[in-house]
N, C-alpha and C positions, 0 to 999 in steps of 0.2 A: 631570244628566249620566248618571244611572243608567238602567237599562233597566226600563221599566214594562210588566208583563205585559198582553198584548192579548187580545181575544176569541179569536183563532186559537190563541194560546198556551194559554188555558184549555181549549179544546177538545181539545188534544193531551195534556193532563194527565190522569192517572188520577182516577177519581171519589174525592172526599174530603168528601162532604157530611156524613159522620159526625164529621168533625174540627172542632174549634173554628176560627172564622174566622181568628184570628191565626196558628194553626198552618198552615192551608192557605196563607196568604200567605207564610210562611217557606218552605214546601216549594216553592212556585212560584218564589220568588226563587232558591233553591238550584238547582233543576232547570234554570232558564233561564239561570243565570249560571255554573254550575260546569262545564258541559260544552262551552262555546264555546271552541274553539281556533283561530278564524279569525285571519288576519294582523292585527297591531296597526297600525291606521291612525290611531287617536287614543289615544295613551298616557294622556292625562289622563282620558278617558272610561273606559278599561280599568281604571285605578286606582280610580276612583269605583265602578265596578260590582263590582270585587273587594272593596271595603270593605263593600258591601251584602251580598254573599254571606257574608263572614266574620261580620258581625253577625247575619244570619239563622241561620247555622249554630250560633252560640253560643246563641241563643235556643231553637232547636229542640232542642239537646242538653239544656238545662236543663228544657224541658218533658218530654222523654223520661225524664229522671232522676226527675221528679216522678211519672210513671206507674209507674216501677220501684218507687219508695217505696210507692205504694199497693199494688202487687203483693206486695211484701215484707210489708206489713201484713196482707194477706189470707193469705199463707203462714203467718205467725205465728198468726193467729186460727184457721186450720185445724188447727194443731198443738195449740193450747191447748184447743180445744173438742172434740177427738177423745177420746171416753171409752174407746176401746180401746187407746190408747197407754200404755205403761209410763212413767209420769212420777213414780214413787216413791210411788204412792198407798198401797201396803201397808207402807211402811217405818214403823217405830215412831215416828220423830220427824218424820214428814212434815207439812209445813204448806203453806198456799197459796203462800207465798213460795218454798219449795224446789221445789214442783211447777212453778211458773211459771218459775223459774230453769232447770230441766231442759227445759221447753218451749222456752225461748229457745235453749238449747244445741242442741236437736234441729233447730230452724229454721235456726240458723246453719250447722250441719253440712250441711243440705240446700242452703242458699244457696251454700255453697262449691262444691258439686258443679255447681250450675246456672250459676254465674258464673265459676268459675275464679279468684276472688279469694282472697287469704290469709284464713285463719280470723279473724284479728283485725279485718280490714275488714268481714267478714261480721257479726261481733258488733256492730260499730259501727252497721251498717245496721239490724240487728234492734233494737238499743237505740233508735235514732231512730224506727223504725216503731212500737215499743211504748210510747213515752213518753206522758205525759199530754198530752191534746189541745192545751191552751194553749201547751205548750212548742214544738210543731212546726207548729201550724195556720197561723200567719202565714208561716213559712218555706216550707211546701209550697205555699201560695198564690202566693208570689213565684216559686217554681220553675216552677209551671204557667204563669205569665205570661211566662216567659222572662227574668226579672229577676235570678235568683239561681241559681248553679250548686250542684250537690250538694256539691262540695268546700267552698265557703264556708258553705253551710247547716250542714254537719257541724261546722265550726270554731265557728260561732256557738252551736250546740247544746252542744258539749262545754265551751266556755269560759264559758258562762253557767249551767251546771247547778247550781253551788253557790249561785246567787242565787235568792231567791224568784221565783216565776213572773211576778208583775206587774212586778218590777224587771227581770227578764231581757227581757221583751217591750219595755220602754222602751229598754233598752240596744240591742237589735237595731234598733229603729226609728231611733234616733239614728245608729247606725253606717251604716245603709243609706240615709240621707237623701241626696238628690241634691247634687252639688257646687253651690255658690251660683251661680245664673245659668245652669246647664247641667244639664238633666234628661235629656239624650240620651246623653252619654258615660258609659260604665260606670266605676265606681270602679276605680282602679288597685290593684294588690296592696299597694303601699306605703301608700296612703291608707286602705285597708281595715284593715290591721294597726294603723296608728297610731290610727285612730278607736276600734278595739276596745280597744286597750290603755288609751286615755284614758278611755273610758266605764266600763270595769271598775274602774279605779282610782277614778273618781269615785263609782261605786256602792258600792264597798267602804269609801270614806272615812267614810261616815255610819253604818257598821255596827260595833257593839261586838264582834260575833262575828268580823268580819274583822280588827279591830284586835288581838284576842286571837290569831288565827291568824297574823298577821304577826309578833307577838312570839315565838310558838312557833317559827315558821320561822327567824327570826333567831337564836334560841337554839340551833338545830341547825347553825349555820354551821361550816364545816370546809374543809380542803384535802385533795383526793383525787388520786391519781395512778393512771393506767391505762396499761398497756403498749400500744403500737401495732405495726404491721408496719413492716418495713424500717428498723429502728433508731431509730424515734421513739416518743415517749410523750406522753400528754396530761395536763395539770395543770388541775384544776377547782377553782376557789375560790368558795365560797359566802359571801356577805356581804350586808349591808343594801344596798338599791338605791343610795342616795346615795354610799356609799363605792365601790361597784363602778363607777358612772358616772364618779366622779372619777378612779379608777385608769385606766380606759380612756381618758379624755380626756388624762391626763398622758402615758401611753405613746404615744398617737397624736401628741401635740404634739412629743414628743421625736423620734419617727420622722420627722415632717415636717421638723424642724430638721436632722436628719442628711441627709435627701434634698436639702434646699436647699443643704447644704454640699458636695454632690457624691457622697454615698455611693451606690455602684451597686446596693445591695440594694433589693428591692421594699419597698413600705410594709408589707406583711404580714410579710415576713421581718424587717424592722427592729422591728416591734412585738414579735414573738416573742423576738428576741435581746435587746432592751432590757428587756423584762419579766423574763426569766430573769437577766440581769445585775443588775438591781436587787434581785432576791430573793437571789441568791447573794452579791453583793459589797456591797450597800447603795447602790451607784451604778454607772454605766456605766464599768467599770474601764478605765483606759488610754485613754479617749476624750477628745481635746482639746476637742471641741465639746460633749459631753454629760456630761463628768466630774462637774460639780457637781450634776447631776440636780435641777432646780428643783422647788419644791413643786407639788402637784396643784392644778388649778383646775377647778371644775365650774360650768357656766353654766346657770342655772335661770331660767325665765320664769314669773312667778306674778302673780296679781291682788293688789293691796294688801290687799283684804279677807281673803285667805288668810293674811297675815302677822299679822293682828290676832286676839286671843283675849281673852275675858272670864274672870273668875274661875270662871264656871260653864260654860266650854267655848264652843262655837260658838253664836251667837245669830243667828236669822234676822231680817234687816232688809230689808224689801222697799222698793224705791224708789217714790216717789209716781207715780201715773199721769200721763203727760204731758198738759198742756193744749194747746190749739190753738197750733200753731207751735212747741211746745217739745219738745225731745228729751231723754230721760233715758237715760243709759248703763246697760246691764245689768251687774250684778255679782253674784258669789256672796254667800251669807250670810256675815256676819262670822265668821271662824274656820273656814270651810269652803272648798271648792274644791280645786284641785290645782295642782301646778307641773310644767312640762315641761322636760326636759333634751333640747334639740334633737338629733335623730338617735339618741337612746338610749331614752327612755321617760318615765315620769311618776312623780311623788312625791306622797304624801298631804300634806294641809295641815300635819299634825304634823311630817312630815319636812322640809317647806319651812321651817317656823319654826325647827327645830333648826339648819338650815344658816344661815338668815338672821341669827340672833342669836348664832352662834358667833363666837369671836374671829377677826378677820381678814377677815370677810365684807365685801364692798363692794356697796352698793346703787346701781343706776343707773336713773333713772326713764325710762319710756316714756310720752310724752303721746299719747293716742289721740283720734281724732275720735269724738265721742259718737254720730254718726249711722251711720258705717260701721265703727267699731271699728279702723280702720287707724291705724298710727303716723304722727303728723304732726310729731313732734319727738323727738329722742333727745339727752339732755343729754350733753355730752362736754367734755373739756378738751384734746383733741388738736388738731393743726393741721387746717385746713379739709379737706384731702383725706382724712384719716383719719376726720374727723367725717362726711363724706359717705358713705364706705364703711360706717361704723357705722350711719348712718341707713338706708341701703338694706337692710342685714342685719336691722335691727330691724323695718323695714316688711314685708319679704318673709317672713322666718323660714325659708322653704324655697325650693328651686329653683322658678322661675316657669313652667317647662315643664309642660304638662298631665300631671297624675297623679304628678309627681315629688315625693318627700318628703325629698330630700337637704337637710340643714341648710344654711342660707344662709352660716353661718360657714365652711363648707368648699367653697363655690361660687366660681366666677369672678364678678367684677362686670363685666357686659357692657354695652356701649353698644347701645341699640336702633337708633339712626341712627349709622352709622359716624362715628368722631370726626374732626373737622376743626379745625385750629388757628386758622382765620381767622374764627370765628363765636362769638357769645355766645348764640345761640338754640339751646335743646335740640332743637327740631325740625329743625335743620340740622346737628346733630352735636356741639354743645357738651357738655362734661362737667357734667351737672346731674342731680339725683336723679330728675327726671322723664324723663331719657333713660338711666337706669341701672336694672339689675335683676340679681338673683342667678340664675346659670345653672350647673347641674351641667356638668362638662366635656363629657360625651357630648352633652348638648343644646346646649351652646355650639358644638360642632363641627357639629351638624345645622343650626344657624342660620347659621354662618359659610359653610358649603357651599351654602346656599340650598335644602337639602332641605325645611326649614321656614322660613316667613317670619313676621314678627310686626309688630304695630303697638302701640306703647305709648301709653296715654292719660294725660291730666293727672292723673286720680285714681289712677294706679298700675296700673290694669287693663291686661292684655296680651292682645291677640287674635292667635291663631295660625292659620295656614293650613298644612295638612299635604299630603303627597304625594297622598293619596287624596281631597283636596278638603274635608277636615273643617275646620270653623270652630269653634274652641274658645277661650273667654275665661277666663283665670285672674285672680284678684283678690288684692290684698294680704291678709295674715293679718288676720282679724277677731278682735280680742281681747275683743269683747263678745258673741260668739256664745252664745246662751242654752243650746243643747245642750251646749256645752263648759264651762259654768260652774255651772249649777244642779244640785244634788244630786238624785238620783232617790229619791223618798220612797215608803215602803211602810208601811202601818199595821201594828201588832202583830197585829191580828186577821187581816189578809190573810196575813201571814207564817205565823201559826200554822195557819190553814186550809190554806194551800199545803203546809206541812210534813206535815200529817196525810194529805192526799191523795197526795202523792208518796211518802211512807213506805210506802204500801200498793202503789204501782204501779211504782216504780223498783226492779226486782228485781236482786239481785246475781248475778254470773255463776256458773255451775256448769259447770266443764270436765268432759269425759268422764272424765278420770282421777280428779278429785275426786269425781265422782258415784259411780264404782265403789268408791272408798275408803269413802265415807259409807254406801253400800249394804251393804258387807260388815260395817262396824262396827256399824250400828244395826239391821239387819234380823234378825229371829228366824228360826230354821230353818223354821218354818211359813210365815212370810212369804216366804222365799226360794222355797219350793216353789210358792207361789201367785202369784208375780210375773207369770207368763204368763197368768193368768186375767183376762178382761175385767172392769174395775172402773169404778165411776162417778167421773167427774171434773167438778168444777164448770165450767159454761160460762163464757165470757168476761164476760158482763154482771155476774157476781158479783164480778169483780175490783174494782169501784169501792166495795165495802163498806169503810167506814173502821174499821180496827182499830189500836189504839195499843199499841206495845210500848215498854218503858223503854229509854232511851238513844237516841242519834242513829242515823239510818239508815246502813246500810252504804254505803261509797263507791260512786259510779257504776261500772257494770261496763265501759263501753266508752269 
């Protein structure tokens, strides 16, 4: 239904032989589709063409951002290798790191002028451009191919900097892998954030350093209050992840109970009021519905192997290779893996075990298909309708609309084929798990109003047709997905070499104010007088020399 550029169209386009072929294609799509304001004779074709222009525009923007990254890298190199610039060469305590730190500050200051961006964002871009090649090479390649925006590349770069470079690369590959069965639709923001959170938790679970940092972070837990405008204030509570998730789920459950009982306040207002009531009074004072304030419940999904541990910690047990016609389910090593708190985040295997073996914990098994990883049975003692709802929630885990990560426990249970009381066939509207799926309210409305249509298959897959003609299939949660279960391994030699290289190249920031303070503090009177004289500065190739200084490197600057 979309418009395909013709020979006449190509002739009217400006020459672009110097551009990559895919970039020229995007430009043609945008030029031929973005300026057409003719009357709408075929709304369906117009929507399809608009979708093509939107996709091409996003790809072109990502490519342009990759070009900007290369330009920023050249700007930084031009500052670092200019021997006439004053980068503290004559200061008594000048080192390569301090000089390169000042070079980055100078480049960020110039970039702020050129781009109009805040200085903090300019420092982030300079830090990205000046990072070790392995850290950003794959990200820049994806940007140049139109697959990854600068915004997402910067998030991946910042949130994986504390990991060894080989581990960070594997985390990024897993986060950006296509959705199962669909390599055309870009990752939604929710899926991107959920995958990144899961993979970082999985990568950190196998790290002794990460475990120590988690303990140190929990030891710093506290409650802080900060005043706000217009008579409000903010209360920040820092606690271990599992306790925080449990508190959030308890407050949300109480808020939903109040809403169901007719309370006119919004869910957000109820959460705020209930949380403060519980802290001030110990219960929701004076409330006939919520006065007893039931215990908190936290719902965690974890592989059985994550609940098991040996006397010597986690043990890697690899399943045998499948023989002809035989399927072996993928599982994490015993004692490893992570647990998911739907809609909130992830817990390490140690945290999962602490919760699972705590007094009052209840285990419920999810039987999965060894081929697809989808839930095929959910044990329950509830009446059939409750068990059916429980089965659908366990199978889907999240809203089944494309890109939505809303937890199934908070979704509507929707009939794919509208319910009919006079049939027992799911295909004709009977209430059956093959005719039911979890849908977030907003997507439920889109389906009810026929903005989107869907077809549900016997294996639980749902094929959606959208307003712009997109055909997207979503599948039940795969509890055997290798990338979600296997720990990311990195040898000690790889980690040590990576630490040595990055210690020399990841330069801490030196703000102009701090640079002035250091200059006055450390420079001798003779050095101050000679600061304006041209001096030799090591060219950039010398940056890769490996020098080791005691102690860990300074924290990342950007």
